[in-house]
N, C-alpha and C positions, 0 to 999 in steps of 0.2 A: 448488430447488437453490441453494446459496450462490453469489452472483455471482463470488466469487474462484475457487471450484472450477470454475465453468463457464468462466471465462476461461482458467484453467490448462489445462483439458481441450481447449478450442478451439485455444489456442496450440500445445499438444503435438501435436494432430492435424495442424495445418499444418506444424509442424516435422518430424514423422515422415514425412509425405508428401514434403516437400521433400528431406529427406536421401535417401530411397529413390530418387526419380526423378532425382537429380543425382549419384548415386554410381557409381563404376566398380568398387569393391572389394566383394567378397561380404559382408564383415563389416559394412561401413557400410550396405549395403542391408538386411541382417538387422536391424541396430540400428534403422533407420527403421521397419521393419515391426513390431518389438516396441513402439516408442514409440506407434505408431498403435493397436495392440491395447489397450495399457494406457490410452490416452487416451479411447477410445470406451466402455470398460466402465462408467465412472461415468454416462455419458449414457444408456446402455441401462437400467441399474438405477435410474435417477433416480425413477421413479414410486412406488417402494416397494410394488409390487404383486407377489404371488407369481409371476405370469406374467412380469413384467419381470425378476425375480431369476433365474428359470429360463432366460430368454433370455440373460441376461448370462453365466450359468455355461456354457450350451451354446456360446455364442460363444467364451468364453475357452478351453474345452477343445479345440475344433476348431482355433482359431487357434494355440494352443500346439503342437499336434501338427504343423500345417503348418509352423510356424517351425522346429521341430526337424528336419523333413525338408529344409527349405531349407538349414539349417546342415550337415546330414549330406551332402547333395548337393554343396555347395561344398567341404567337407572332403575328400570322396572324389575330387573333380576335382583339388583341389590336391595330394593325395597321389600321384595317378598322373601328372599333367601338370606340376605345379609352378607352375600359374597360378592367381592369385586374381582375375584380371580377369573381369568378368561376361560379356563377349563371347567369352571363350576357353573356353567350356564344351564340351569335346571328348570326354569319357569317356561311353560309352553308358549305363552304370548311373546316372551323375550326371544325364544328360538325362531318363531315365525317372523318377527320384526328384523332379527339379525339376518335371516336368509334373504329377506327382501332388500335390506341395505347392501349386503355384499353382492347380490345379483345386480343391483344398480351400479355399484362401483366397477364390477367386472364387465358389464354389458351382456349379461345373460338374458335370454328371452324370458318374460315379456318386457324387460327393461333395457332392450338393446338399441332403441331408436336413436340415441345420441352418438353411438360409437362410430358408425360409418361416416356421419356428417363431420364429426370432429377430426377424424383421420384425413378426410378429403380436404379439410381446410388447413391442415398442418403441413410442414415440410417433411421430407422423407425421414430425416433423423429424429424429429419430434414424434412422428408416427411410430417409429421403431421403439422409442421410449414408452409411448402409450401402450403399445402392444405387448411389451415384455416387462420392463422394470416396474411400471405402475400397477401391474397385475400381481406382483409378488406379495405386497402387504395384505390385500384382501384375501388372497389364497391362503396365506399363513393363518389368518384369523379363522377362516373356514376350516382349515386343517386342525387347529386347536380345539374347535367346538364341534368337530364332525360327529363325535359320539352322541351329542345331544340333539342333532338335527333330524328332521323327518326324512327318512330314505325315499318314501314314495314321492314327496314333493320334489326332492332333488332329481330323481330319475325322470319325472315328468318334464321338469325344466331342461334337463340335459337333452332329452330326445327332441323337445321343441327347438332347442338351440341348434342341434345338429341338422334338423330339417330346414329351419329358416336360413341358417348359414349357407347350406348347399343351394337352396332354392333361389334365394335373393342374389347369390353371386353369379347365377347363370347369364343374366343379360347385362352385366356391367362391362363398361369399356375402360373405366378409370382404375388403374392398378391399385391405388390406395384403398378404394372401396372394395375391390376384390379381396385384398388382404385383410380388410376389416371383417368381412363376412367369413373369411377363412378362420380368423381368430375366434369368432363367435362359435363356429362349428367345432373347433378344437376345445373350446371351453366346455362344450357339451360332453366331450369325451372325458375331460378331467373331472367334471361334476358327477358323472354317473357312477364313478367308482369311489367317490369321496368317503362315504360312510363305511365301505367294506375294506378298502386298503388305501389309507391316506398317503402312504409313502409312494404308492404307484402314481397317485395324482401329481406328487411333487416331481417324480421322474419324468412324467409326461410333459409337465410344464418346462422343465429344464431342456428337454430335447426339442420341444416346440420353440422355445426362446432361441436356442442355438440355430435352428434351421431358418427361422424368421429373420434373425440378425443377418445371416448370409444373404437372404433374398433382398432385404432393404439396402444393405451395403452395396450389393451388385447393381441395384437400380440407381443408387446414388452415383456410383462410378460411371455408369453409362448414360446418366441423366434421362432416364426413361420414366414417364408418368402415365402414359396411356398405351393401349394396344397398338394403335396405328404407328406410334414412334418405335414400339418394340420390334416391329417387323424390319426396321432399317438399322437397329442397333447392332446387328451382327457384324456390320462392316467396321465397327470401332475396335472391339477386342473379341475376335472369333473364339479363342480358347475359353475366355470367361463366359461367353454365351453358351458354350457347350456344357460347362460345369453348372451353369445356371439352370439349364434344362433338367439335369439330374437332381439339383436341389429342389426344384419344383415338384418333381416326381416323388422325392423323399417326403416333402410336405404333404403330398397326397396320401402317403402311407403305403407305397408300393414296395413289395419285397424285390431285391435283397438290400434295400436302402435303409438308412437309420430310422426314418419315420415309421417304418413297419413295426419296429420293436414295441413302442407303447401301445399301439392298437392291438397287437397280438396278445400282449400281457393282459390288457383290459378285457378282451373277449374271453380269454382263458379264466380270469378271476370271476367274471360275471357268470360263466358256465358253472364254476365251482359253487357259487352262491345260489345256484338253481334259478338264475335269472336269464334263462336261454332266450325267452321272448324279447326282452329288452336288448340283449346282445345282438339278436337277429335284426331287430328294427334299426338300431343305430349303425350296424354294418351296412345295411341296405341304403340308409340315408347318406352314408359316406360316399356312395357312388355318385350322388349329385355333385359333391365337392370335387370328386375325381374328374368329372367332365370339364369343369372350368380350369383345373390344374393342367389337364391334358391340352386344353385349348391354349393356355399360356405357354406351355412347353412347345407346342406346335408353332405358335407365332414367333417364339424367341429363336428357334433354331431350324426347324424343318422347312418352313415356307419361305419362298422368295416373294417380295411384294410385286404386284403387277407393274408394268412399265409406266402406266398412267398415274402412278402415285404422286401426290402433291408434295411429298417430302423429298428434300435434296439428299443425296448420298452423304453420309457422315464421313468425316476424315478419319482415317485409321490412326489410333493412338499408339505411338511408339513407346510410350512409357511402360515400364514393367507393371504387371498387376500387383496390387497391394498384397503384401505377405499375409496380413490379417485375413483378407478375403480368401486367399488360397488355403490357409489352415482351416478356417471355418467351413469352407466348401468341402474339404476332405472329411472333416468330422461329420458334416451333415449327410454325407452319402455312405461312409465306410464303417460306421460303428456297429452294424448288426453282427458281424463275426465276434465282436467283443462282448456280446450280450451275456454270456455266462459270468464274466467278470463284473459287469454292471449289476447283474442280479444279486451278487453277493453283498452289494451295498444297500439293498432295500429289504 
């Protein structure tokens, strides 16, 4: 890709995100979302492969439909209430339309269909952007309007997302698809607590982004795209693979790793709000996700491939591991003891 085009896309991505998360007016938020969509499409279609082009078209169509719904929702609200302020979303139809639009943008069930396909057609770095940076503007809009949205609808969508994310990830062999279903499952955890404690949703998103960034950068470093090549990647950088296993277990939400913190706080908050049934169901559904995280951890570090494997042994890389990955991996696994300090910020 031309460096100038890459720079333009990257700057537009940051600009679109900044405009959306800092705006009070619906039109400005919508403009930011549009800039974001147009900036990421060249990055998705960059490999000039039929699958990448297909992913870019799917992404564009879904995001265009979601943006039209955001615009329609804000116009309906302005028509009936005379308010263009994002926090003043009071009309019931507008609330329902906005929930649908944001669910499409994020990839929440039942509007999840595009997300695994788009991630599978993208490169690892673009998939990382789609899983983290591109989710920040819609989550911010959801955060600003959370007091107006229907809690029952959000809880239903959240539980369905956690169920589908865990269930569909079980039989996948492609790592990008596994991480896509992992993202859908985590979005369920973020959405379920949205109307009760929006700051906790934001904390969950930050920690999820941190751990997912570590996973994607590690996969990029070892050039691993599917489970069969993951079994032989330990020969390249053994230390990195060992920390990768811990990062995956942190993403699964196992104590005493960082990923346990948001799940623990969400379950605690749901219990305080007398939603013990919802807390129990979503906790049980996270066991489905835990299965495929454990399988990934097992493949990456614990198993040795059989001798009849079709893959050649990889050359050991003597280059030192990237400092960024080392710092991110440490944060992804060791933040739980700092939870009292983190809790003072929310």
